[in-house]
C-alpha positions in Angstrom: -3.4 -33.6 -35.8 -0.2 -35.3 -34.1 -0.6 -33.4 -30.9 -4.0 -34.9 -30.4 -2.6 -38.3 -31.1 -0.2 -37.9 -28.4 -2.9 -36.6 -25.7 -3.6 -40.0 -24.0 -4.8 -37.6 -21.0 -7.4 -36.4 -23.0 -8.7 -39.5 -24.2 -8.7 -41.0 -20.5 -10.8 -37.7 -19.4 -12.9 -38.2 -22.5 -13.6 -41.8 -21.3 -14.3 -40.6 -18.1 -16.7 -38.0 -19.0 -18.8 -40.5 -21.0 -19.0 -43.3 -18.7 -20.0 -40.9 -15.7 -22.7 -39.1 -18.0 -24.4 -42.9 -18.7 -24.2 -43.4 -14.9 -26.0 -40.0 -14.4 -28.5 -40.5 -17.0 -29.5 -43.8 -15.9 -30.2 -42.8 -12.7 -32.3 -40.2 -14.0 -34.1 -42.2 -16.0 -34.8 -44.6 -13.1 -35.9 -41.8 -10.7 -38.2 -40.1 -13.3 -36.5 -36.7 -13.0 -33.0 -35.7 -11.7 -33.7 -33.4 -8.5 -31.2 -31.2 -6.9 -27.7 -32.0 -6.5 -26.1 -34.2 -4.0 -23.0 -32.9 -2.2 -20.3 -35.1 -1.0 -17.0 -34.3 0.5 -13.8 -34.4 -1.5 -10.4 -33.7 -0.1 -8.4 -31.5 -2.1 -4.7 -30.8 -1.8 -2.9 -28.1 -3.7 -0.3 -25.6 -3.4 0.8 -26.9 0.0 -2.7 -26.8 1.5 -5.6 -29.2 2.0 -9.4 -28.6 2.3 -12.6 -30.6 2.6 -14.9 -29.5 -0.1 -18.4 -30.5 -1.2 -18.9 -31.5 -4.5 -21.9 -32.8 -6.7 -21.8 -36.8 -6.1 -20.1 -38.3 -9.3 -17.7 -35.4 -9.9 -14.3 -34.2 -8.3 -12.5 -30.8 -8.5 -8.9 -30.8 -9.4 -6.3 -28.0 -9.2 -5.1 -27.8 -12.7 -2.4 -24.7 -12.5 -1.0 -22.0 -10.4 -1.9 -18.7 -11.7 -1.3 -15.8 -9.3 -4.3 -13.5 -9.4 -6.1 -15.5 -12.3 -9.6 -13.9 -13.0 -11.6 -14.4 -16.1 -11.0 -17.3 -18.7 -11.9 -17.6 -22.2 -11.6 -20.0 -25.0 -9.4 -19.5 -27.8 -9.0 -20.7 -31.5 -7.4 -24.1 -30.6 -9.4 -24.8 -27.8 -7.1 -23.3 -25.3 -7.8 -21.1 -22.2 -6.7 -17.8 -22.0 -6.9 -16.1 -18.7 -6.6 -12.3 -17.4 -5.7 -11.8 -13.9 -5.8 -8.8 -11.5 -2.1 -7.9 -12.5 -0.6 -7.7 -15.7 -0.3 -11.1 -16.8 -2.5 -13.3 -19.2 -2.2 -16.7 -19.0 -2.4 -19.5 -21.5 -3.0 -23.0 -21.2 -2.9 -25.2 -24.0 -5.3 -28.2 -24.7 -5.8 -30.7 -22.9 -4.8 -28.1 -20.0 -1.8 -29.9 -18.4 0.4 -26.7 -17.9 0.2 -23.0 -17.6 2.4 -20.4 -19.4 2.3 -16.7 -19.4 1.2 -15.5 -23.0 1.8 -11.7 -22.3 2.0 -9.2 -19.7 0.5 -5.9 -20.7 1.8 -3.8 -18.2 -2.0 -3.2 -16.7 -4.8 -5.3 -15.1 -6.1 -7.9 -17.6 -9.1 -8.6 -15.5 -11.0 -10.2 -18.7 -10.1 -11.9 -21.8 -12.2 -12.8 -25.1 -11.3 -13.8 -28.5 -13.5 -12.4 -31.5 -12.5 -14.5 -34.4 -9.2 -12.8 -35.4 -8.2 -10.9 -32.4 -7.5 -11.4 -28.3 -9.5 -9.0 -26.8 -8.2 -7.5 -23.4 -10.4 -5.2 -20.9 -8.3 -3.3 -18.3 -9.6 -0.3 -16.0 -8.9 2.2 -18.8 -9.7 1.0 -22.1 -10.5 -2.3 -24.4 -7.2 -3.7 -26.4 -6.8 -5.7 -29.2 -3.9 -7.6 -30.8 -4.0 -10.1 -33.7 -4.2 -13.9 -32.3 -4.6 -17.4 -34.3 -4.2 -19.6 -31.5 -1.1 -21.5 -29.9 1.2 -21.0 -32.7 0.8 -17.1 -31.8 3.0 -15.5 -29.5 2.3 -11.6 -28.3 4.4 -8.7 -26.7 2.8 -5.4 -25.4 3.2 -3.4 -28.7 1.1 -5.8 -30.6 -2.1 -4.4 -28.4 -4.0 -1.3 -29.8 -6.6 0.4 -27.9 -9.8 -0.1 -29.6 -11.6 2.2 -27.1 -11.2 4.1 -23.7 -13.1 3.5 -20.6 -14.1 5.3 -17.5 -11.4 4.9 -14.8 -11.4 4.9 -11.1 -14.0 3.4 -8.6 -14.8 -0.7 -9.1 -11.9 -1.5 -11.3 -13.0 -4.5 -13.4 -14.0 -4.4 -16.9 -15.4 -7.4 -18.5 -15.4 -8.2 -22.0 -17.5 -11.0 -24.2 -18.1 -11.8 -27.8 -21.6 -12.3 -29.4 -22.0 -15.1 -32.1 -21.6 -12.5 -34.9 -18.1 -11.3 -33.2 -19.4 -8.1 -31.6 -17.6 -7.2 -28.4 -19.5 -6.0 -25.1 -18.1 -4.5 -22.2 -19.6 -4.1 -18.8 -18.4 -1.8 -16.2 -19.7 -0.8 -12.5 -20.5 2.6 -10.9 -17.5 4.1 -8.9 -19.3 3.5 -5.4 -22.6 3.0 -3.7 -24.4 5.8 -4.6 -22.6 7.7 -7.5 -24.7 9.8 -9.8 -23.7 7.7 -13.0 -25.6 6.6 -15.9 -24.3 4.8 -18.4 -27.0 5.4 -21.0 -26.8 9.4 -20.2 -25.7 11.6 -22.7 -23.6 15.2 -22.3 -24.1 17.3 -20.3 -26.1 15.3 -18.1 -23.8 12.6 -17.8 -20.3 13.2 -19.1 -17.8 10.5 -20.8 -16.4 10.0 -17.2 -19.6 9.1 -15.5 -21.1 7.1 -18.3 -21.1 3.8 -16.1 -23.3 1.2 -14.4 -24.1 -1.5 -17.2 -23.1 -2.8 -20.6 -21.6 -1.0 -23.6 -21.5 -2.7 -27.3 -18.7 -1.9 -29.2 -19.6 -0.4 -32.5 -16.7 -0.8 -35.1 -19.0 0.0 -38.2 -17.6 3.7 -38.4 -14.1 5.6 -38.8 -13.1 4.4 -35.2 -15.0 1.9 -32.8 -17.6 3.4 -30.3 -19.1 3.0 -27.2 -23.0 2.4 -27.4 -25.0 1.7 -24.6 -26.7 -1.6 -24.4 -27.9 -1.9 -21.0 -28.0 0.2 -18.0 -28.8 0.7 -14.2 -26.5 -2.1 -12.7 -24.1 -1.1 -9.7 -21.3 -3.6 -10.7 -22.1 -6.3 -13.5 -18.6 -8.4 -13.0 -19.8 -11.5 -14.7 -21.8 -11.3 -18.1 -22.1 -14.2 -20.4 -24.0 -15.3 -23.9 -26.5 -18.1 -23.5 -25.5 -20.4 -26.4 -29.2 -21.7 -26.3 -30.9 -18.5 -27.7 -28.3 -15.9 -27.6 -29.5 -13.8 -24.4 -27.0 -12.1 -22.3 -26.9 -12.6 -18.9 -25.1 -10.5 -15.9 -24.4 -11.1 -12.4 -24.4 -7.8 -10.2 -23.0 -7.0 -6.7 -25.5 -5.1 -4.9 -24.9 -2.0 -2.5 -22.7 -1.9 0.4 -24.3 0.6 2.5 -27.5 -1.1 3.7 -26.0 -3.7 6.0 -24.9 -7.2 5.6 -28.1 -9.0 4.4 -29.7 -6.1 2.2 -30.2 -5.9 -1.0 -29.4 -9.6 -2.3 -27.0 -9.8 -5.3 -28.9 -10.4 -8.6 -28.8 -12.4 -11.7 -30.5 -10.6 -14.6 -30.9 -11.1 -18.6 -30.0 -8.2 -20.3 -31.5 -6.7 -23.3 -31.0 -3.8 -25.8 -32.0 -0.4 -23.8 -32.8 -2.4 -20.4 -32.8 -0.5 -17.3 -32.1 -2.3 -14.1 -32.7 0.7 -11.7 -29.7 1.2 -9.5 -28.0 3.0 -7.9 -31.4 5.0 -7.6 -33.4 1.6 -6.8 -32.7 -1.3 -5.1 -34.3 -4.8 -5.5 -35.6 -5.6 -2.2 -38.3 -8.3 -1.3 -39.4 -8.7 -4.9 -39.7 -4.9 -5.7 -37.6 -1.9 -6.9 -37.1 0.4 -4.0 -35.9 4.2 -3.7 -32.8 4.0 -2.0 -32.2 7.8 -1.3 -28.5 8.2 -1.3 -28.6 10.5 -4.3 -29.9 13.5 -4.6 -30.5 13.8 -8.4 -33.7 12.4 -9.9 -33.4 8.9 -11.8 -33.2 8.9 -15.5 -36.0 6.5 -15.6 -38.7 5.6 -13.2 -38.3 2.6 -10.8 -41.4 1.1 -12.8 -39.3 0.6 -15.9 -36.6 -1.1 -14.0 -36.3 -5.1 -15.1 -36.4 -7.5 -12.2 -33.8 -10.4 -11.9 -34.8 -13.5 -12.4 -32.8 -15.0 -9.4 -30.8 -13.6 -6.6 -27.8 -14.7 -4.4 -26.9 -13.8 -1.1 -26.4 -10.2 -0.1 -22.5 -9.3 -0.5 -21.7 -12.7 -1.7 -20.0 -11.0 -4.9 -21.4 -13.1 -7.4 -18.7 -12.7 -10.7 -18.1 -15.1 -13.6 -21.0 -17.2 -15.4 -20.5 -20.3 -17.8 -23.6 -21.7 -19.4 -23.1 -25.8 -19.5 -23.5 -27.2 -23.0 -23.2 -30.8 -24.4 -22.9 -33.8 -21.9 -19.4 -34.7 -20.9 -19.9 -33.3 -17.5 -23.6 -34.3 -16.9 -26.4 -34.2 -19.0 -28.6 -33.5 -16.8 -27.0 -30.0 -16.3 -27.0 -29.0 -19.6 -28.5 -25.8 -20.6 -27.8 -24.6 -16.9 -25.3 -22.2 -15.6 -22.8 -22.1 -13.2 -21.8 -19.1 -11.3 -18.8 -18.1 -9.2 -19.3 -16.5 -6.0 -16.5 -14.7 -4.8 -17.7 -14.1 -1.0 -17.6 -10.9 1.0 -15.1 -8.5 1.9 -17.7 -7.5 4.5 -18.6 -9.3 7.8 -21.8 -9.5 9.8 -22.1 -8.3 13.7 -20.1 -11.6 14.5 -17.4 -11.1 12.4 -18.6 -14.0 9.8 -18.3 -13.3 5.9 -20.1 -14.7 2.7 -17.9 -17.8 1.8 -16.8 -18.2 -1.6 -18.6 -21.1 -3.4 -19.5 -22.4 -7.0 -23.3 -22.3 -7.6 -25.7 -23.8 -10.4 -28.4 -21.6 -11.7 -31.0 -24.0 -13.1 -33.0 -22.7 -16.4 -36.4 -23.6 -17.7 -37.9 -22.4 -20.8 -34.8 -20.0 -21.1 -35.2 -18.0 -17.8 -33.2 -18.7 -14.7 -35.5 -20.1 -12.1 -33.5 -21.3 -9.1 -30.3 -21.4 -7.4 -28.3 -24.2 -5.8 -24.7 -24.8 -4.3 -22.8 -26.7 -6.5 -19.1 -26.5 -4.7 -18.7 -25.4 -1.4 -15.9 -25.6 1.6 -13.6 -22.7 0.3 -13.7 -21.0 3.6 -13.0 -22.6 6.9 -14.8 -21.8 10.2 -12.2 -19.6 11.5 -12.8 -17.4 8.1 -9.6 -18.4 6.5 -10.0 -19.0 2.5 -8.7 -22.0 0.6 -9.7 -20.2 -2.8 -12.1 -17.6 -4.0 -13.5 -18.4 -7.2 -13.9 -15.9 -9.8 -14.1 -16.6 -13.6 -15.5 -19.8 -15.0 -15.7 -21.2 -18.3 -16.4 -24.6 -20.2 -13.3 -26.2 -21.6 -12.9 -27.8 -25.1 -13.3 -31.0 -23.3 -16.7 -29.9 -21.9 -16.0 -29.8 -18.1 -15.9 -26.7 -16.0 -13.0 -24.7 -15.1 -12.8 -21.9 -12.7 -10.2 -19.4 -11.2 -9.3 -18.3 -8.0 -7.7 -14.9 -7.6 -7.3 -15.2 -3.8 -7.0 -17.2 -0.4 -4.2 -19.4 0.0 -4.3 -21.2 -3.2 -4.6 -19.2 -6.6 -4.8 -20.4 -10.1 -6.9 -22.7 -12.6 -9.2 -25.6 -11.3 -11.4 -28.1 -12.9 -14.8 -29.4 -12.1 -15.2 -33.0 -13.8 -16.8 -36.6 -13.7 -14.8 -38.8 -11.1 -16.1 -42.1 -12.4 -13.2 -44.2 -14.2 -14.5 -46.9 -16.4 -13.1 -50.1 -17.3 -10.3 -49.9 -20.0 -12.4 -50.5 -23.4 -9.1 -50.8 -25.3 -7.4 -48.4 -27.7 -10.1 -46.3 -29.4 -10.2 -46.5 -33.2 -11.0 -42.6 -33.4 -11.8 -39.7 -31.1 -13.7 -36.4 -31.3 -13.1 -33.0 -29.4 -15.0 -29.7 -29.4 -12.8 -27.3 -30.9 -13.5 -23.1 -31.1 -13.4 -22.2 -34.8 -15.0 -19.3 -36.2 -16.5 -18.2 -33.0 -18.2 -21.5 -32.5 -17.8 -24.9 -31.3 -17.2 -27.7 -34.0 -16.0 -31.3 -33.6 -12.8 -32.2 -34.7 -12.1 -35.9 -35.3 -8.7 -38.0 -35.6 -8.0 -41.4 -36.8 -5.7 -43.1 -33.9 -2.8 -45.2 -34.7 
C-alpha cells in the first residue's frame, strides 16, 4: 500500500468528488428532483489545440494522456486502465492515471480489451486472443498471447470483447456492409462461418477448445457492448444502414438477451416500426414481428460506440445507474456538407430500461467541420470518474470527466478507501495514512 500513500493527487480528486457530490445532492433535494443536465462552457487546451466544450454544470473535462488511435478502455486488476487502439498498441495507465505507457504491441488492430480475472483478452479483426495478466507488475510481449477463437474478417473491422460477472467473454461483430446477406445465428450450409456476422457471440470454454456460441443476432454494427452492473443485462449500441440517406435510420441502443433478434439488415427500425429494407434478395431468417425494438435511439449516422454505466457517487449521485455513450460522429455529410458531431450523451434509465437521451459533453466539432476529438470508448475509472478515448480529430488519447468543485482543505486525512477491481468486482481497499 505504499504506492497509495504517495498518491496525493488521488486524495485531492477524491475530496473534490465527495464535495461536489454533496453539493449536487443538496441541490437535488431542494428542487425535489434533479432534471436534465445543465451544460456550461469550458475551455480545454490539449495537444497544442484549444476548444470550448459544453459540459455539465459542476464538472470539467481534463486531457489525461496522449495515445494515438485510442479506442476501447477497460479496468484491470489493480484499477489500471487498459486501452486498445486502431493500431497494434495496447496502452496502460496505472492508477491514479497520471501517465500512459505502451503495455504491448500485438501486431494487429487491438480495438478492444478486457480482463477476465486472470487473462488479458484482446479482440482484433481476425481473432480473440488471451495472455496471462495479473496487474501492474505484469509485462507482456506478443508471444504471450494465444488465439482462443478465430473471427470472420473483412468489412466492419471492430470487434468488441466484454466479460460478464462469471468471467465469460462475449464478442460483438458487425456485418460486412449495408446489405450483406450475413446472419450470426445461422448454421452451415445456409450461413458458413465466414458470413456468421451481425451480433454478439458468447465464448464457450467448457469443451476441449473454445467455441463461438450465438448470443444475439440481427445487428448491423454493434460497436459498443456493456453489461449493466445493476442487473447483469447486456446492452449494445448499433450503427444503422448508410444507404437510406442522412436522416434514416436512427442509430439504436438496445438490450440484448440470449437468442434475441434485432432484424438487421433485412429490417430497419424506422418511426417506431421495423420496415423491410428490400436490399437483400434472400428471405429473412426470422420475421420482423420477432425483432426486439430498441429502448432509445440516437441521430442517424452519428455512430454510437462505447458504453459505460455510472456506479457510485463520486461523479454525481443523481447520475448513478445511468449510462454514458460515446458518439463518434459521422463520416457522411448532409446536402450542405455538415457532419453529425462527436459528443458524449447520457442515457437515463428507469426500472432497468433506457428511457431518454440527452447531451452530456459537446463542442468537439467546430462550425467549419474541424474536429478537436472523436470520442470512441468510455469507462468508469477506479476513482469513480468517467474516462473516454479519442481516436481521431486533432487530439487523440484519454480524457476524464470529473467534478470540478475544489473544497476547503480539511487537513490530512487519517485514512482513505479506493475501489479496486478484484475477481471481476469492485471492492473497497482502505489504507491508513501516516
